[in-house]
C-alpha positions in Angstrom: -4.3 -180.1 30.4 -7.9 -179.0 31.2 -7.1 -179.0 34.9 -4.0 -177.0 34.3 -5.8 -174.4 32.3 -8.6 -174.3 35.0 -5.9 -173.7 37.7 -4.4 -170.9 35.6 -7.8 -169.3 35.2 -8.5 -169.5 39.0 -5.1 -168.0 39.8 -5.5 -165.2 37.3 -9.0 -164.4 38.7 -7.6 -164.4 42.2 -4.7 -162.1 41.2 -7.1 -159.8 39.4 -9.4 -159.5 42.4 -6.5 -158.8 44.7 -5.0 -156.2 42.3 -8.3 -154.4 42.0 -8.9 -154.5 45.8 -5.4 -153.3 46.6 -5.6 -150.5 44.0 -8.9 -149.3 45.2 -7.9 -149.3 48.9 -4.5 -147.8 48.1 -6.2 -145.0 46.2 -8.6 -144.5 49.1 -5.6 -144.4 51.4 -3.8 -141.9 49.1 -6.8 -139.6 49.1 -7.3 -139.9 52.9 -3.6 -139.1 53.5 -3.5 -136.4 50.9 -6.6 -134.8 52.4 -5.1 -135.0 55.8 -1.9 -133.3 54.6 -3.6 -130.5 52.7 -6.1 -129.6 55.5 -4.7 -126.5 57.2 -4.2 -126.9 60.9 -3.5 -124.2 63.5 -0.3 -123.9 65.4 3.4 -124.0 64.6 4.9 -126.3 62.0 8.5 -127.1 61.1 8.7 -128.6 57.6 11.8 -130.2 56.2 12.2 -130.2 52.4 11.1 -127.8 49.6 9.3 -124.7 50.9 5.5 -124.5 50.8 5.8 -120.8 50.1 4.7 -119.9 46.5 7.7 -119.1 44.2 10.1 -119.9 46.9 13.9 -120.3 46.3 14.2 -123.0 49.0 13.6 -126.1 46.9 16.1 -128.5 48.4 15.2 -131.6 50.5 17.5 -130.2 53.2 15.8 -126.8 53.5 13.6 -126.0 56.6 10.4 -124.0 56.8 9.1 -122.5 60.0 5.4 -121.4 59.9 2.2 -120.8 61.8 -1.2 -119.3 61.0 0.2 -115.9 60.1 3.7 -116.3 58.6 6.2 -118.7 57.0 9.9 -118.4 56.6 12.3 -120.8 54.9 15.9 -121.4 55.7 18.4 -122.2 52.9 20.2 -125.3 54.0 20.6 -127.2 50.8 19.7 -124.2 48.7 22.5 -121.6 48.7 21.3 -118.1 49.6 21.9 -115.2 47.2 24.9 -112.8 47.1 27.2 -115.1 49.1 25.0 -115.1 52.2 25.9 -118.3 54.1 23.6 -121.2 54.3 21.5 -121.4 57.4 19.8 -118.0 56.9 16.3 -117.1 55.8 15.8 -116.9 52.0 12.0 -116.9 51.7 9.2 -115.3 53.6 5.5 -114.9 53.1 2.3 -114.1 54.9 0.0 -117.0 55.4 -3.6 -116.6 54.0 -6.3 -119.0 54.8 -3.8 -121.5 56.2 -1.5 -121.4 53.1 1.7 -119.5 52.6 1.3 -116.8 50.0 3.9 -115.6 47.4 7.6 -115.2 48.5 8.5 -111.5 49.1 11.9 -111.9 50.7 15.4 -112.3 49.1 17.2 -112.9 52.4 17.2 -112.1 56.1 20.6 -112.5 57.9 22.7 -111.1 60.6 25.7 -108.9 59.7 28.5 -109.3 62.1 30.5 -106.4 60.6 28.6 -104.8 57.7 27.4 -106.3 54.4 29.4 -109.3 53.2 30.8 -110.1 56.6 28.6 -112.8 57.9 29.4 -115.5 60.3 30.2 -118.9 58.7 27.5 -121.2 60.0 28.8 -124.3 61.8 25.5 -125.6 63.2 21.8 -125.5 62.5 19.6 -127.0 65.1 15.8 -127.5 65.6 15.7 -127.1 69.3 11.9 -127.3 69.8 9.2 -128.5 67.5 5.6 -128.5 68.9 2.3 -127.0 67.7 2.7 -124.3 70.3 6.3 -123.3 69.6 9.1 -123.8 67.1 12.7 -122.9 68.0 15.7 -122.9 65.7 19.3 -122.2 66.8 22.0 -121.2 64.4 25.7 -120.9 65.4 28.7 -119.6 63.5 31.9 -117.7 63.6 33.3 -114.5 62.0 37.0 -114.6 62.9 37.1 -114.8 66.7 33.6 -113.5 67.0 31.1 -116.2 67.9 27.5 -115.7 66.7 24.4 -117.5 68.0 21.0 -116.7 66.7 17.7 -118.1 68.1 14.5 -117.9 66.0 11.2 -118.4 68.0 7.8 -118.7 66.5 4.7 -119.2 68.6 1.2 -120.2 67.7 -1.2 -117.4 67.2 1.5 -114.7 66.8 2.0 -112.6 63.7 5.7 -112.1 64.4 9.0 -114.1 64.5 11.2 -113.3 67.5 14.9 -113.2 66.7 17.8 -113.0 69.2 21.5 -112.9 68.3 24.4 -113.1 70.7 27.9 -111.9 69.6 30.8 -113.0 71.8 34.4 -111.9 71.3 36.5 -115.0 71.9 39.7 -113.3 70.9 42.2 -111.3 72.9 41.7 -107.9 71.2 38.8 -105.5 71.0 36.8 -105.5 67.7 35.0 -102.5 66.3 31.9 -103.8 64.5 28.9 -102.6 62.4 26.3 -105.1 63.4 22.6 -105.8 62.9 20.1 -107.6 60.8 19.9 -107.2 57.0 16.6 -107.5 55.1 16.4 -107.7 51.3 13.0 -107.8 49.6 12.1 -109.4 46.3 9.0 -107.2 45.9 7.9 -103.8 47.0 9.7 -101.0 48.7 11.2 -100.2 52.1 9.9 -97.6 54.5 11.5 -96.2 57.7 9.5 -93.8 59.9 10.8 -90.3 59.4 13.2 -91.3 56.7 10.6 -92.7 54.3 11.9 -94.5 51.2 15.2 -93.7 49.6 18.9 -94.5 49.6 21.4 -94.2 52.4 24.2 -96.7 51.8 26.7 -95.6 54.5 25.3 -96.3 58.0 24.0 -93.0 59.3 23.0 -92.1 62.9 19.2 -92.2 63.2 18.8 -88.5 64.1 20.9 -87.4 61.2 18.9 -89.7 58.9 15.6 -88.2 60.2 14.5 -91.5 61.7 11.8 -91.1 64.4 11.1 -94.6 65.6 13.0 -97.9 66.1 11.4 -100.0 63.3 11.8 -100.5 59.6 9.6 -102.2 57.0 9.3 -103.5 53.4 5.9 -103.4 51.8 3.6 -103.7 48.7 -0.1 -103.5 48.3 -0.6 -107.0 49.6 1.9 -107.2 52.5 4.1 -105.5 55.0 7.0 -107.1 56.8 8.1 -104.9 59.6 11.1 -105.3 61.9 11.2 -103.8 65.3 14.9 -103.4 66.2 15.4 -102.0 69.8 19.2 -102.0 69.3 18.9 -99.8 66.1 21.2 -96.7 66.1 22.3 -96.4 62.5 20.4 -96.8 59.2 21.7 -98.2 55.9 19.0 -98.6 53.3 17.9 -98.5 49.7 14.5 -98.9 47.9 14.6 -102.8 48.1 16.7 -103.4 51.3 17.1 -102.1 54.7 19.7 -102.8 57.4 19.0 -101.5 60.9 22.5 -101.4 62.4 24.5 -100.3 65.4 28.2 -99.4 65.6 29.9 -100.8 68.7 33.1 -102.2 70.1 33.2 -105.8 71.4 35.8 -106.2 74.1 37.6 -109.6 74.6 35.2 -112.0 76.4 32.3 -109.6 76.0 28.9 -110.6 74.8 26.3 -108.3 73.2 22.7 -109.2 72.5 20.6 -108.1 69.5 16.8 -108.7 69.6 14.3 -108.1 66.9 10.7 -108.9 65.9 9.8 -109.7 62.3 6.2 -108.7 62.0 3.9 -109.9 59.1 0.8 -108.1 57.8 -1.3 -109.4 54.9 -2.1 -105.9 53.6 0.0 -102.9 52.6 -0.6 -101.1 55.9 2.4 -100.1 57.9 0.0 -98.9 60.7 -0.7 -102.6 61.4 3.1 -103.1 62.1 3.0 -100.2 64.5 -0.1 -101.7 66.2 1.8 -104.9 66.9 4.8 -103.0 68.2 2.6 -101.0 70.6 1.3 -104.4 71.9 4.9 -105.8 72.2 6.1 -102.7 74.0 3.0 -102.6 76.3 2.3 -99.0 75.3 -1.0 -97.2 75.9 -2.7 -95.8 72.8 -5.6 -93.9 71.3 -7.7 -94.6 68.3 -8.5 -92.3 65.3 -11.2 -93.5 62.9 -13.5 -92.0 60.3 -14.7 -92.0 56.7 -13.1 -90.9 53.5 -15.1 -89.3 50.6 -14.4 -87.3 47.4 -15.3 -83.7 46.9 -18.5 -85.0 45.2 -19.5 -86.9 48.3 -18.6 -90.3 46.8 -17.2 -93.0 49.1 -13.5 -93.9 48.4 -13.6 -97.7 48.3 -10.0 -98.3 49.4 -8.7 -95.2 51.2 -5.3 -94.8 52.6 -4.8 -92.4 55.6 -1.3 -91.1 56.0 0.0 -90.3 59.5 2.8 -87.7 60.0 4.7 -87.1 63.2 6.9 -84.0 63.7 6.2 -83.1 60.0 7.7 -86.5 58.8 5.9 -89.6 57.5 5.2 -92.0 60.3 2.9 -94.7 59.0 -0.3 -95.3 57.1 -3.4 -97.5 57.3 -5.5 -98.9 54.5 -9.3 -98.6 54.9 -12.2 -100.4 53.3 -15.6 -99.1 51.9 -14.6 -95.6 52.8 -13.9 -96.4 56.5 -10.5 -96.4 58.3 -9.1 -96.8 61.8 -5.6 -96.3 63.2 -4.1 -96.9 66.7 -1.3 -94.5 67.8 0.7 -93.8 71.0 -0.2 -90.6 72.7 1.1 -87.6 70.9 0.3 -85.0 68.2 -0.1 -86.2 64.6 -1.1 -84.8 61.3 -3.4 -87.0 59.0 -4.6 -86.8 55.5 -6.3 -89.2 53.1 -5.5 -90.4 49.6 -6.2 -93.4 47.3 -4.8 -94.9 44.1 -5.1 -92.3 41.4 -6.8 -89.8 43.7 -5.5 -86.5 44.9 -4.9 -86.0 48.6 -7.3 -84.4 51.0 -6.6 -81.5 53.2 -4.5 -82.2 56.4 -5.9 -82.4 59.9 -3.9 -82.2 63.2 -5.0 -84.5 66.0 -3.9 -84.8 69.6 -4.1 -88.4 70.6 -4.6 -89.3 74.2 -4.4 -92.7 75.9 -7.5 -94.9 75.9 -9.5 -92.4 73.9 -11.2 -92.5 70.5 -11.3 -89.5 68.1 -13.4 -89.3 64.9 -11.8 -87.6 61.9 -13.6 -87.6 58.5 -12.1 -86.6 55.1 -14.4 -85.1 52.5 -12.2 -83.5 49.9 -10.3 -86.3 48.2 -10.2 -85.6 44.4 -10.9 -88.4 41.9 -8.4 -89.1 39.1 -8.1 -88.0 35.5 -7.0 -90.0 32.5 -4.0 -89.5 30.1 -3.7 -91.0 26.6 -0.4 -90.7 24.7 0.3 -92.0 21.2 4.0 -92.2 20.1 5.4 -92.6 16.6 8.8 -92.0 15.1 9.6 -90.0 12.0 7.6 -91.4 9.2 4.6 -92.3 11.4 5.5 -95.8 12.6 4.5 -96.5 16.2 7.4 -97.2 18.6 7.8 -98.4 22.2 8.4 -95.4 24.4 9.1 -94.5 28.1 7.1 -91.7 29.7 8.6 -90.1 32.8 6.1 -88.3 35.0 7.2 -85.3 37.1 5.1 -83.1 39.3 1.7 -83.7 40.8 1.1 -84.3 44.6 3.8 -85.8 46.7 3.0 -89.5 47.5 5.0 -91.4 50.1 3.2 -94.8 49.5 5.0 -96.1 46.5 2.4 -98.5 45.2 0.2 -95.4 44.7 2.9 -93.6 42.6 3.1 -93.5 38.9 6.7 -92.3 38.3 7.1 -94.0 34.9 4.8 -95.4 32.3 5.7 -97.5 29.2 3.6 -97.7 26.1 1.6 -100.9 25.7 3.4 -104.0 24.5 0.5 -105.2 22.3 -0.9 -101.8 21.2 2.5 -100.4 20.2 3.1 -96.8 20.9 0.0 -96.2 23.0 -0.1 -95.5 26.7 -3.2 -95.0 28.8 -2.9 -94.2 32.5 -4.6 -92.3 35.3 -3.1 -89.5 37.5 -4.3 -87.6 40.5 -5.4 -84.1 39.7 -2.5 -81.7 39.5 0.0 -80.2 37.1 2.6 -82.4 35.5 5.5 -82.6 33.1 5.6 -85.6 30.8 8.9 -86.6 29.2 8.4 -89.0 26.3 11.4 -90.8 24.8 12.5 -93.6 22.5 16.2 -93.8 22.7 16.3 -90.4 24.3 19.7 -88.8 24.8 21.3 -91.3 22.4 19.6 -91.3 19.0 16.8 -88.8 19.6 15.7 -86.0 21.9 12.9 -86.6 24.3 9.7 -84.8 23.8 8.8 -82.7 26.9 5.1 -82.0 27.5 5.0 -79.2 30.1 2.2 -77.9 32.2 -0.1 -80.8 31.7 -3.1 -80.2 33.8 -5.1 -83.2 35.0 -8.6 -82.5 36.2 -10.9 -84.9 38.0 -12.8 -87.3 35.7 -11.3 -85.8 32.6 -9.2 -87.1 29.7 -6.2 -85.4 28.1 -4.7 -86.8 24.8 -1.3 -86.3 23.2 0.2 -87.3 19.8 4.0 -87.4 20.0 6.5 -87.8 17.2 10.1 -88.8 18.0 12.6 -87.6 15.5 15.4 -90.2 15.0 18.5 -88.1 14.5 21.0 -90.9 13.8 20.9 -94.6 13.1 24.2 -96.2 14.3 23.2 -99.7 13.1 23.4 -98.4 9.5 27.1 -97.8 10.3 27.5 -101.3 11.7 27.2 -100.2 15.3 24.8 -102.1 17.6 24.0 -101.5 21.3 23.0 -103.4 24.4 22.6 -102.8 28.1 24.8 -105.6 29.4 23.6 -105.6 33.0 19.9 -105.8 33.6 17.6 -107.7 36.0 14.2 -109.1 35.6 12.0 -110.1 38.6 14.2 -112.7 40.3 15.4 -112.0 43.9 15.8 -108.2 44.2 14.7 -107.6 40.6 11.3 -106.0 40.1 10.9 -106.2 36.3 8.7 -108.9 34.8 10.2 -110.3 31.5 7.6 -108.6 29.3 8.5 -105.2 30.7 12.2 -105.9 30.6 11.9 -106.3 26.8 9.6 -103.3 26.6 11.9 -101.1 28.5 14.9 -102.1 26.5 13.0 -101.6 23.2 11.9 -98.2 24.4 15.6 -97.3 25.1 16.2 -98.1 21.4 18.6 -101.0 22.3 19.3 -103.4 19.5 19.7 -106.5 21.8 17.7 -107.8 24.7 19.9 -108.8 27.7 19.3 -110.2 31.2 21.6 -111.1 34.1 19.7 -112.1 37.2 21.6 -113.1 40.3 22.4 -116.8 40.2 19.3 -117.6 38.2 18.4 -118.3 34.6 14.7 -118.9 35.4 13.4 -116.1 33.2 15.4 -116.9 30.0 12.7 -118.7 28.1 10.0 -116.1 28.9 12.3 -113.2 27.9 13.2 -115.0 24.7 9.5 -115.3 23.9 8.9 -111.6 24.3 12.1 -110.6 22.6 11.1 -112.7 19.6 7.8 -110.7 19.4 9.9 -107.5 19.1 12.3 -109.1 16.6 15.2 -108.3 18.9 18.0 -110.8 19.3 18.4 -112.0 22.9 21.7 -112.3 24.8 21.1 -114.7 27.7 23.3 -114.3 30.7 23.4 -114.7 34.5 25.0 -112.6 37.2 27.2 -115.1 39.1 27.2 -113.5 42.6 29.7 -114.8 45.1 30.4 -112.2 47.8 33.9 -111.4 46.5 32.9 -110.7 42.9 30.0 -110.5 40.5 30.3 -111.7 36.9 28.2 -111.8 33.7 29.2 -114.6 31.4 27.5 -114.4 28.0 26.0 -115.6 25.9 25.1 -118.9 27.6 22.5 -121.4 26.4 18.9 -120.6 27.3 18.0 -121.7 30.8 21.4 -123.3 31.5 22.5 -123.1 35.1 26.2 -122.8 35.5 28.6 -122.9 38.5 27.7 -120.1 40.9 30.1 -120.8 43.8 33.7 -121.9 43.9 37.1 -120.4 43.2 37.4 -117.7 40.5 39.2 -120.2 38.3 36.4 -122.8 38.8 33.7 -120.3 38.1 35.4 -119.0 34.9 36.1 -122.5 33.6 32.5 -123.5 34.1 31.3 -120.4 32.3 33.6 -121.1 29.3 32.5 -124.7 29.2 28.9 -123.5 29.1 29.7 -121.6 26.0 30.4 -118.1 27.3 32.4 -116.0 24.9 32.7 -113.1 27.3 33.2 -113.1 31.0 32.5 -109.7 32.4 33.6 -108.3 35.8 30.7 -106.3 37.2 31.1 -103.2 39.4 34.7 -104.1 40.0 35.3 -101.7 43.0 32.1 -102.1 45.0 31.8 -104.2 48.1 31.2 -107.3 45.9 33.8 -106.2 43.3 36.5 -108.5 41.9 39.2 -105.9 41.7 38.5 -104.7 45.3 38.7 -108.3 46.5 41.9 -108.9 44.5 43.5 -105.9 46.2 42.4 -107.2 49.6 43.4 -110.8 48.9 39.8 -112.0 49.5 39.3 -114.2 46.4 39.0 -117.9 47.3 41.8 -119.7 45.5 43.4 -116.5 44.4 43.0 -114.2 41.4 42.3 -115.7 38.0 43.0 -113.7 34.8 40.5 -115.5 32.5 38.0 -112.6 32.3 37.5 -110.3 29.3 35.8 -107.0 30.1 35.2 -104.8 33.2 32.1 -102.8 33.8 31.2 -99.2 34.1 28.1 -99.6 36.3 25.0 -97.5 36.4 25.4 -93.8 37.3 29.0 -92.8 37.2 30.6 -92.6 40.6 34.1 -92.9 42.3 34.2 -96.6 41.8 33.9 -96.1 38.1 36.9 -93.7 38.3 38.9 -96.5 39.9 37.8 -99.0 37.3 38.8 -96.7 34.4 42.2 -96.0 36.1 42.7 -99.7 36.6 42.0 -100.4 32.9 44.4 -97.7 31.8 47.1 -99.5 34.0 46.3 -102.8 32.3 46.4 -101.2 28.9 49.8 -99.6 29.8 51.0 -103.2 30.3 49.7 -104.2 26.9 47.0 -106.4 28.4 44.0 -106.6 26.1 41.1 -106.4 28.6 38.4 -103.9 27.6 35.7 -101.7 29.1 32.0 -102.7 29.2 28.9 -101.0 30.6 25.4 -101.7 31.9 22.7 -99.9 33.9 22.2 -102.6 36.5 18.5 -101.7 36.6 16.3 -103.8 38.8 13.1 -101.9 38.6 12.2 -100.2 35.3 9.6 -98.0 37.0 11.4 -96.8 40.1 14.8 -96.5 38.3 13.9 -95.9 34.7 17.5 -95.8 33.4 17.6 -98.9 31.2 20.3 -98.5 28.6 22.3 -95.9 30.5 25.1 -96.6 30.2 25.2 -99.0 27.2 27.8 -100.7 25.0 28.0 -100.0 21.2 29.9 -102.8 19.4 30.9 -102.9 15.7 29.4 -105.8 13.8 30.0 -105.8 10.1 27.7 -108.8 9.4 24.5 -110.2 10.9 23.9 -108.8 14.5 23.7 -112.1 16.4 24.5 -112.5 20.1 27.7 -114.3 19.3 28.8 -111.5 16.9 28.1 -108.9 19.6 30.1 -110.9 22.2 33.1 -111.4 19.9 33.1 -107.7 19.0 33.2 -106.8 22.7 35.7 -109.4 23.5 38.0 -108.0 20.9 37.5 -104.4 22.1 35.6 -103.2 19.0 33.3 -101.2 21.2 32.7 -98.0 23.2 30.6 -97.3 26.3 28.3 -94.4 26.5 25.8 -92.5 28.6 24.8 -90.5 25.5 27.4 -89.4 23.0 28.4 -91.6 20.1 32.0 -92.0 19.0 32.9 -93.6 15.6 36.7 -94.0 14.9 38.6 -95.2 11.9 40.3 -97.5 12.6 37.8 -98.9 15.1 38.7 -99.6 18.8 40.5 -102.8 19.5 42.4 -102.5 16.2 46.2 -102.5 16.2 48.1 -100.1 14.0 51.6 -101.5 13.1 54.4 -98.9 12.9 58.2 -98.9 12.6 58.3 -95.8 14.8 58.5 -93.4 11.9 55.9 -91.3 10.2 52.6 -90.3 11.6 49.7 -92.2 13.2 46.3 -91.0 11.8 42.9 -91.7 13.4 39.7 -90.2 12.0 37.0 -89.4 14.7 33.4 -88.6 14.3 31.3 -87.6 17.3 27.6 -87.3 17.5 25.6 -86.1 20.6 21.9 -85.2 20.5 22.5 -82.9 23.4 25.5 -81.2 21.8 29.2 -82.0 22.1 30.8 -80.1 25.0 34.3 -81.6 25.3 36.6 -84.2 23.7 39.8 -85.6 25.2 42.1 -88.0 23.4 44.3 -89.9 25.9 47.3 -92.2 25.5 48.9 -94.1 28.4 46.9 -91.9 30.8 48.2 -88.7 29.3 46.1 -86.2 27.4 47.1 -85.8 23.8 44.2 -83.5 22.9 41.7 -81.6 25.0 39.1 -79.7 23.0 36.1 -77.7 24.2 33.1 -76.7 22.1 31.3 -73.6 23.4 28.7 -73.8 20.7 27.9 -77.4 21.6 27.5 -78.7 18.1 25.5 -81.9 17.6 28.2 -83.4 15.4 32.0 -82.9 15.0 34.7 -84.6 13.0 38.4 -84.6 14.0 41.5 -86.1 12.6 44.3 -87.0 15.0 47.6 -87.0 13.2 50.5 -87.6 15.5 54.1 -88.6 15.0 54.5 -92.3 15.9 57.7 -91.6 17.8 55.9 -89.1 20.0 53.0 -91.4 20.6 55.3 -94.3 21.6 57.4 -92.2 23.9 60.3 -94.7 23.8 58.0 -97.7 24.2 57.4 -100.4 21.6 53.6 -100.0 21.9 51.0 -97.5 23.0 47.3 -97.0 22.8 44.7 -94.2 22.1 41.3 -93.7 23.7 38.7 -91.0 23.0 36.5 -89.5 25.7 33.6 -87.2 25.0 31.1 -85.3 27.2 27.9 -83.7 26.0 26.2 -80.6 27.3 24.5 -82.7 30.0 27.9 -84.0 31.1 27.0 -87.5 29.8 30.2 -89.3 29.0 31.3 -91.8 26.3 34.7 -93.6 26.2 36.2 -95.8 23.4 38.2 -98.8 24.0 41.8 -98.4 23.0 43.2 -98.4 19.5 46.6 -100.1 19.8 49.8 -98.8 18.2 52.7 -101.3 18.1 56.2 -101.8 16.8 56.1 -105.5 17.8 54.3 -106.5 14.7 56.4 -108.2 12.0 53.6 -109.3 9.8 50.6 -107.0 9.2 48.3 -107.3 12.2 45.0 -109.0 11.7 42.0 -108.2 13.7 39.3 -110.8 13.4 35.7 -110.2 14.2 33.7 -113.4 14.2 29.9 -113.6 13.7 28.6 -117.0 14.5 25.1 -118.4 14.0 24.9 -121.9 15.5 22.2 -124.3 14.6 23.1 -127.8 13.4 25.9 -126.3 11.4 28.0 -123.3 12.1 28.6 -120.5 9.7 31.5 -118.3 10.5 31.9 -115.0 8.7 35.3 -113.5 9.2 36.1 -109.9 8.5 39.8 -109.2 8.5 41.1 -105.6 8.9 44.8 -105.3 8.0 46.7 -102.1 8.9 50.2 -102.0 7.6 53.1 -99.7 6.5 54.0 -99.1 2.9 57.1 -97.4 1.5 56.4 -94.9 -1.3 59.1 -93.4 -3.5 58.4 -89.9 -4.8 59.6 -88.4 -8.1 62.2 -86.5 -6.1 63.6 -89.8 -5.1 62.9 -88.9 -1.5 61.7 -91.8 0.7 58.7 -91.2 3.0 56.6 -93.5 5.1 52.8 -93.4 5.3 50.2 -95.5 7.0 47.5 -97.1 4.9 44.6 -99.3 5.8 43.5 -102.2 3.7 40.3 -104.1 4.4 39.9 -107.6 3.2 36.7 -109.6 3.6 36.9 -113.3 3.5 33.9 -115.5 3.9 34.3 -119.1 4.8 31.9 -121.8 5.8 32.8 -124.4 8.4 30.4 -127.2 8.9 30.4 -128.9 12.3 28.2 -131.6 13.7 26.8 -130.2 16.9 24.9 -132.3 19.3 23.1 -130.5 22.1 21.5 -132.2 25.0 19.1 -129.9 26.9 17.9 -131.1 30.3 15.0 -129.2 31.7 13.7 -129.3 35.3 10.0 -128.9 35.6 8.5 -128.2 39.0 5.2 -130.0 39.7 3.0 -130.2 42.7 3.5 -133.6 44.3 1.2 -135.0 46.9 3.1 -136.5 49.9 2.0 -140.1 50.5 2.5 -141.9 53.8 3.6 -145.2 52.3 3.6 -146.9 55.7 -0.1 -146.3 55.9 -0.6 -147.4 52.3 1.3 -150.6 52.9 -0.7 -151.4 56.0 -4.0 -150.8 54.2 -2.6 -152.8 51.2 -2.0 -155.8 53.5 -5.6 -155.6 54.8 -6.7 -155.3 51.2 -4.7 -158.4 50.3 -6.5 -160.4 53.0 -9.9 -159.1 52.1 -9.3 -159.6 48.4 -8.1 -163.2 49.0 -11.2 -163.9 51.0 -13.5 -162.4 48.3 -11.7 -164.3 45.7 -12.0 -167.6 47.6 -15.7 -167.0 48.2 -16.3 -166.2 44.5 -14.4 -169.3 43.3 -16.1 -171.5 46.0 -19.5 -170.3 44.8 -18.6 -171.1 41.2 -17.5 -174.6 42.2 -20.8 -175.2 44.0 -22.8 -173.9 41.1 
């Protein structure tokens, strides 16, 4: 027994020594390998797997990243690109700083065969060359009979990615195409020389658009991605995306080539893009340099010098410590200096000659002044507010602009900001145009190094929630993909718009749900979580869905709708139905995979009213004429609350008789108990979505109350697309009441059912539209409209309010029989207890060191031998002793 125990002890000692040795050497190997991986090396790399770019979307093991010392781009192979862009395209891009990729700034980079949404379907993705000197990737695909082949080439020591696309018509008919590269940015703004920054959706010839060079760019303070496009003949652009295009005809058998250079700069200086293009073109150039100071002789630490050509913005450079330098092709230019918060200097015209240097100093830049605004509502309570800033000097570099300011989130109702010297108009609002009038501060003069203060009181003129009406902006983005609004400011902007609910719908992402919920809770605002499912043939907002729950983003319409319902969505909303990515448009063109599916609930009036919204309204009237109970919804589709400060316009008001929960709002909208508005408020009795039962005799009576802070200008009451009433109000009163009393037989017009909708315009031509009030002879029993309010925890409490509209026969003293319509409201509260089990699976991204286990294993074997030898020596010495 003693010998057995002694043997066990020896074996245990040996095992312990081996284990320690292996662990120590494995740890050493881990550190050596990790250190080797993390040490930056020069040259080109092709990395398979999750992107090393910070905040990248490319997180799949199948994704591919191409990078060198200056730039990194990631291709979505396993990660689907946004907006229906096919896999195999670039979905992340960043400058590389000190050997490491910085934050992702790109949403997508792809080639449009024939305009947006018409990409080639990728059939192959090949890594052709992979050395430290050069990386080459080839992508091949087809759009109909047009074959596309794109080559990406990245070389060591270059700050640009070369891209070359060949289009070949393999069919037997000519094809007219609108082709070119499409670039969408997640951060910053676009800039095109001569055009500047703005919107031009329809491709426009360069001369007509004012474009004066063949490159475009996207930028912010910390980067510029420029794109030199020699083929560029037409411009299509917005603030966050730019498509340099050309319109051409591709004959059968013909091949056309498109070349471009994607240029990366780690500072917000478009002049550095121009500098690279000068080098690529082999152009001669001259240099302008100098200093920038204020009128007081103080050095401007980070000056920006703007260059104009032919009276149009051409580029700018960012200086340091009051010094700048810019390289320009020979020609005549006008320059002036500016800085963040500073007023511009005077302008100087310079004639640049090849291989010469000119010195131009600026000595009259004016330092900023400070503005402090405190905002309260009637009664003195501080409120969140939006401040629109108009006037002041014109600034083409958008990160220097201050177009919109919001009061502070923590210090409620207080805004402090700096402005360049000048004269401004400040428009302060909390729910302006809906429940209050904005306060306009005119002729605000800002002087250098001075402070101006304002105390503003917002008069709340109506409180719809006291009438049971609650509002939300049901299409809003945070800072995912092309969104530019961090969660905190999304909540702040929606509170400043006097919305009752917080709502978000980012493209194919629920990544911001938890953070938005946190900020919404701090404002005591219920949060409706959603997501904008964004296949190329239709965009949809299902809501509410569980916090942070990804749902199916690609598939047939039926598959997507089914997945949304299974996720808990009460409402499925069709967004911008007649735009390029609109469901109704795709239905009419037979472009929906698997065909049209009817399981949606509401259709959106999107952002500023345009012709597509006219088509949506007409479509809804057609559906209502068929008795189909789909309803109107609305949302601003705001991506950037500073550049496009229209949060809450338009919005949806829904009638909720009980607690205003997200579920209650969704059920109200699903049942049509709502109206959409850009300003005016419409309250009807009975409410929209209600059905009035009739036998075709007597009158139908609807009571209407309209309120508009800007004054009521016009009201139309429509039925089956025909105007019943058209009233104009020359005095533009703030409030009107009206009773519609119309014979049922006239309203029905020989049909068994009809509907009534009210449309109102205010003096600013802002519009409101109610969903239909139904009138029907098809009801045997009194119709019951159920609005459900649900609060789901471990149990579910359902409060049901039933509105019953019915006919009653009344006998008068003259024994004459008449028929009148009465409304009876019954409230029934029931409690249903259900056992609800929720399993929440969260995915947490962590940084993982990559370990070469082949090396570790080899070292472990060596450790095993060494450890065994050590153990043997120790035990032998013990035996001898």
